[in-house]
C-alpha positions as a printed Julia matrix, in Angstrom:
143×3 Matrix{Float64}:
 -65.07  -32.53  -41.18
 -64.34  -32.29  -37.52
 -61.98  -34.77  -35.89
 -62.6   -36.49  -32.64
 -60.09  -36.39  -29.81
 -59.15  -40.03  -30.27
 -58.4   -39.47  -33.93
 -56.29  -36.41  -33.11
 -54.3   -38.39  -30.56
 -53.73  -41.17  -33.09
 -52.53  -38.68  -35.67
 -50.19  -37.07  -33.09
 -48.67  -40.43  -32.13
 -48.2   -41.36  -35.8
 -46.51  -38.02  -36.57
 -44.24  -38.34  -33.53
 -43.19  -41.83  -34.52
 -42.35  -40.94  -38.1
 -41.22  -37.3   -38.03
 -37.52  -38.21  -37.68
 -37.68  -40.48  -40.71
 -39.54  -37.87  -42.76
 -37.07  -35.13  -41.92
 -34.04  -37.29  -42.7
 -35.6   -38.59  -45.93
 -36.72  -35.15  -47.05
 -33.28  -33.69  -46.68
 -29.99  -35.04  -47.85
 -29.07  -35.59  -44.23
 -27.47  -38.72  -42.97
 -29.39  -41.43  -41.17
 -30.18  -40.7   -37.51
 -27.56  -43.11  -36.14
 -24.71  -41.59  -38.17
 -25.97  -38.1   -37.37
 -26.05  -38.95  -33.67
 -22.46  -40.24  -33.8
 -21.35  -37.04  -35.53
 -23.17  -34.99  -32.91
 -21.41  -36.88  -30.14
 -18.04  -36.37  -31.83
 -18.78  -32.66  -32.16
 -19.78  -32.48  -28.51
 -16.52  -34.21  -27.53
 -14.52  -31.76  -29.67
 -16.42  -28.83  -28.18
 -15.82  -30.14  -24.66
 -12.1   -30.53  -25.42
 -11.97  -27.01  -26.86
 -13.79  -25.65  -23.81
 -11.31  -27.46  -21.58
  -8.45  -25.94  -23.59
 -10.08  -22.5   -23.32
 -10.4   -22.95  -19.53
  -6.72  -23.85  -19.32
  -5.8   -20.79  -21.4
  -7.97  -18.59  -19.19
  -6.36  -20.06  -16.09
  -2.91  -19.38  -17.53
  -4.0   -15.84  -18.33
  -5.3   -15.37  -14.79
  -2.06  -16.75  -13.37
  -0.04  -14.37  -15.54
  -2.25  -11.47  -14.47
  -1.78  -12.45  -10.83
   2.01  -12.5   -11.3
   1.8    -9.12  -13.03
  -0.27   -7.7   -10.16
   2.27   -9.06   -7.68
   5.07   -7.36   -9.62
   3.12   -4.1    -9.72
   2.45   -4.43   -5.99
   6.17   -4.99   -5.39
   6.97   -1.9    -7.48
   4.51    0.13   -5.44
   6.14   -1.13   -2.25
   9.57   -0.15   -3.62
   8.29    3.3    -4.55
   6.7     3.59   -1.1
  10.03    2.7     0.52
  11.78    5.32   -1.64
   9.23    7.91   -0.56
   9.8     6.92    3.06
  13.57    7.31    2.54
  13.05   10.73    0.97
  10.72   11.63    3.83
  13.4    10.6     6.34
  15.94   12.74    4.46
  13.57   15.69    4.59
  13.11   15.11    8.31
  16.91   15.09    8.73
  17.18   18.32    6.74
  14.37   19.76    8.83
  16.27   18.84   12.01
  19.38   20.51   10.61
  17.39   23.64    9.83
  15.95   23.59   13.34
  19.49   23.33   14.75
  20.6    26.22   12.53
  17.57   28.2    13.65
  18.52   27.61   17.3
  22.07   28.76   16.56
  20.8    31.87   14.81
  18.5    32.6    17.73
  21.44   32.22   20.14
  23.55   34.54   17.97
  20.67   37.01   17.83
  20.51   37.0    21.65
  24.26   37.6    21.8
  23.98   40.49   19.34
  21.13   41.95   21.39
  23.24   41.68   24.55
  26.22   43.25   22.74
  24.01   46.07   21.44
  22.73   46.72   24.98
  26.28   46.78   26.33
  27.37   49.18   23.6
  24.34   51.39   24.26
  25.19   51.48   27.99
  28.85   52.15   27.16
  27.86   55.02   24.85
  25.54   56.51   27.48
  28.25   56.26   30.14
  30.89   57.64   27.75
  28.62   60.54   26.79
  27.86   61.2    30.45
  31.54   61.11   31.44
  32.48   63.34   28.48
  29.79   65.91   29.34
  30.68   65.88   33.03
  34.4    66.19   32.21
  33.66   69.1    29.87
  31.53   70.8    32.51
  34.24   70.23   35.12
  36.89   71.72   32.82
  34.62   74.69   31.98
  33.86   75.18   35.68
  37.57   75.0    36.57
  38.43   77.51   33.84
  35.73   79.9    35.06
  36.86   79.41   38.62
  40.46   80.15   37.74
  39.71   83.14   35.61
């Protein structure tokens, strides 16, 4: 028994008009008006809860921002300490450079003193040898 399009459309309109009543009557559900009011109340509660969740999230974000600022401040403090230590190392390095210059100056003085002593020893040796030769020559000449 095939249906015509007009009959199918009539059946569709009838089902659409009565499906809400059938579903509510078939179940122990409340009438559509009461159910709609409950749905609206639930939506209001959900919206309020979502608003509360947003506020909590905002508070959490604010706390995280404060925490990040504190961490940033700590990093800046540590950076300043490192800069202070770096300056101290530079000061120590300057002192070592000054000491190095002093040691180099002392080394030059020791080199000059060594050269003077070497010259003195050469002259002393020369004078001693020439004096000995003069004495030996005088003794041979006298004898």
